C-alpha atoms as a printed R data frame, in Angstrom:
   type eleno elety resid chain resno       x       y      z
1  ATOM     1    CA   MET     A     1 -75.952  -4.458 24.921
2  ATOM     2    CA   ARG     A     2 -74.633  -7.693 26.484
3  ATOM     3    CA   LEU     A     3 -71.718  -5.650 27.855
4  ATOM     4    CA   ILE     A     4 -74.672  -2.631 29.453
5  ATOM     5    CA   LEU     A     5 -76.500  -5.604 31.288
6  ATOM     6    CA   THR     A     6 -72.807  -6.723 32.077
7  ATOM     7    CA   LEU     A     7 -72.170  -3.102 33.987
8  ATOM     8    CA   VAL     A     8 -75.285  -3.209 35.760
9  ATOM     9    CA   ALA     A     9 -75.364  -6.711 37.022
10 ATOM    10    CA   LEU     A    10 -71.826  -5.768 39.165
11 ATOM    11    CA   LEU     A    11 -72.994  -2.596 40.212
12 ATOM    12    CA   ALA     A    12 -76.334  -3.843 41.664
13 ATOM    13    CA   ALA     A    13 -74.047  -6.904 42.559
14 ATOM    14    CA   GLY     A    14 -73.088  -6.182 46.834
15 ATOM    15    CA   THR     A    15 -70.220  -7.263 49.133
16 ATOM    16    CA   ALA     A    16 -71.055 -10.753 50.338
17 ATOM    17    CA   SER     A    17 -71.228 -10.890 54.182
18 ATOM    18    CA   ALA     A    18 -71.272 -13.380 57.185
19 ATOM    19    CA   GLU     A    19 -73.175 -11.443 59.271
20 ATOM    20    CA   ARG     A    20 -76.369 -13.940 60.740
21 ATOM    21    CA   LEU     A    21 -79.407 -12.906 58.996
22 ATOM    22    CA   THR     A    22 -82.095 -12.268 62.020
23 ATOM    23    CA   LEU     A    23 -85.953 -10.671 60.932
24 ATOM    24    CA   GLU     A    24 -84.740  -7.250 61.984
25 ATOM    25    CA   ARG     A    25 -82.057  -7.912 58.960
26 ATOM    26    CA   LEU     A    26 -84.598  -8.716 57.289
27 ATOM    27    CA   TYR     A    27 -86.889  -5.470 57.771
28 ATOM    28    CA   ALA     A    28 -83.272  -3.100 58.061
29 ATOM    29    CA   ASP     A    29 -81.388  -0.423 56.045
30 ATOM    30    CA   PRO     A    30 -79.575  -1.016 54.160
31 ATOM    31    CA   ALA     A    31 -81.997  -3.644 51.822
32 ATOM    32    CA   LEU     A    32 -80.170  -7.040 51.209
33 ATOM    33    CA   SER     A    33 -80.090  -6.308 47.400
34 ATOM    34    CA   GLY     A    34 -77.909  -4.340 47.576
35 ATOM    35    CA   PRO     A    35 -77.817  -0.807 46.335
36 ATOM    36    CA   GLY     A    36 -81.082  -0.434 43.502
37 ATOM    37    CA   VAL     A    37 -79.283   0.422 40.157
38 ATOM    38    CA   ARG     A    38 -82.050   2.360 37.805
39 ATOM    39    CA   ALA     A    39 -82.604   5.062 34.884
40 ATOM    40    CA   LEU     A    40 -79.381   3.191 32.834
41 ATOM    41    CA   LYS     A    41 -78.420   5.409 30.055
42 ATOM    42    CA   VAL     A    42 -75.168   5.417 27.303
43 ATOM    43    CA   SER     A    43 -73.782   8.315 25.869
44 ATOM    44    CA   PRO     A    44 -74.572   9.127 22.547
45 ATOM    45    CA   ASP     A    45 -70.829   8.379 21.837
46 ATOM    46    CA   GLY     A    46 -70.625   5.238 24.116
47 ATOM    47    CA   ALA     A    47 -68.192   6.204 26.361
48 ATOM    48    CA   ARG     A    48 -70.321   6.508 29.406
49 ATOM    49    CA   VAL     A    49 -73.041   5.161 31.339
50 ATOM    50    CA   THR     A    50 -75.378   6.860 33.680
51 ATOM    51    CA   PHE     A    51 -77.441   5.741 36.061
52 ATOM    52    CA   LEU     A    52 -79.345   6.432 39.298
53 ATOM    53    CA   ARG     A    53 -77.970   4.149 42.467
54 ATOM    54    CA   ALA     A    54 -79.357   4.100 46.033
55 ATOM    55    CA   ARG     A    55 -77.465   5.598 48.821
56 ATOM    56    CA   ALA     A    56 -75.632   2.685 51.461
57 ATOM    57    CA   ASP     A    57 -77.224   4.790 54.073
58 ATOM    58    CA   ASP     A    58 -81.146   5.638 52.512
59 ATOM    59    CA   GLN     A    59 -81.480   2.578 49.875
60 ATOM    60    CA   TYR     A    60 -84.445   5.241 48.803
61 ATOM    61    CA   GLN     A    61 -82.206   8.669 48.225
62 ATOM    62    CA   MET     A    62 -80.380   7.938 45.010
63 ATOM    63    CA   ASP     A    63 -77.284   9.417 43.338
64 ATOM    64    CA   LEU     A    64 -76.389   9.950 39.950
65 ATOM    65    CA   TRP     A    65 -73.287   7.741 39.220
66 ATOM    66    CA   GLU     A    66 -71.278   7.810 35.097
67 ATOM    67    CA   TYR     A    67 -69.618   4.441 34.637
68 ATOM    68    CA   ASN     A    68 -66.909   5.511 32.132
69 ATOM    69    CA   MET     A    69 -66.032   2.742 29.576
70 ATOM    70    CA   LYS     A    70 -62.864   3.693 27.927
71 ATOM    71    CA   ASP     A    71 -61.185   3.647 31.831
72 ATOM    72    CA   LYS     A    72 -63.136   0.910 33.660
73 ATOM    73    CA   THR     A    73 -64.057   4.048 36.241
74 ATOM    74    CA   THR     A    74 -67.241   4.551 38.191
75 ATOM    75    CA   ARG     A    75 -67.689   8.392 39.912
76 ATOM    76    CA   ARG     A    76 -70.611  10.266 41.220
77 ATOM    77    CA   LEU     A    77 -72.075  13.292 39.521
78 ATOM    78    CA   VAL     A    78 -74.068  14.523 41.895
79 ATOM    79    CA   ASP     A    79 -74.609  13.678 45.655
80 ATOM    80    CA   SER     A    80 -78.557  14.076 46.183
81 ATOM    81    CA   LYS     A    81 -77.694  15.181 49.423
82 ATOM    82    CA   ALA     A    82 -76.132  17.878 48.595
83 ATOM    83    CA   LEU     A    83 -79.471  18.394 46.774
84 ATOM    84    CA   ALA     A    84 -81.354  18.527 50.021
85 ATOM    85    CA   PRO     A    85 -79.338  18.638 52.728
86 ATOM    86    CA   GLY     A    86 -81.373  18.559 55.683
87 ATOM    87    CA   ARG     A    87 -83.109  15.422 54.498
88 ATOM    88    CA   GLU     A    88 -84.173  12.743 56.812
89 ATOM    89    CA   PRO     A    89 -83.454   9.194 56.029
90 ATOM    90    CA   VAL     A    90 -86.705   7.579 55.328
91 ATOM    91    CA   ARG     A    91 -87.644   4.594 58.138
92 ATOM    92    CA   ARG     A    92 -90.384   2.062 56.749
């Protein structure tokens, strides 16, 4: 369980940036917290973890990802843009 929580923290952490924080940036996409991870599931054999992660270009649209515990690789399984190709990003 500790490994899974560590994995979630690492996946949710974004890269640090030295950009200046402005009011416009506070409300712009992507969110300052980085892409979120949701619906974390461990495979029955414990070899993989799947999760939904917000897209870098639209924090309200999720892609399905997989983390392989053995070789420590992450790959996208389902690109949500392929499921809804004409969808415009949500602007809030």
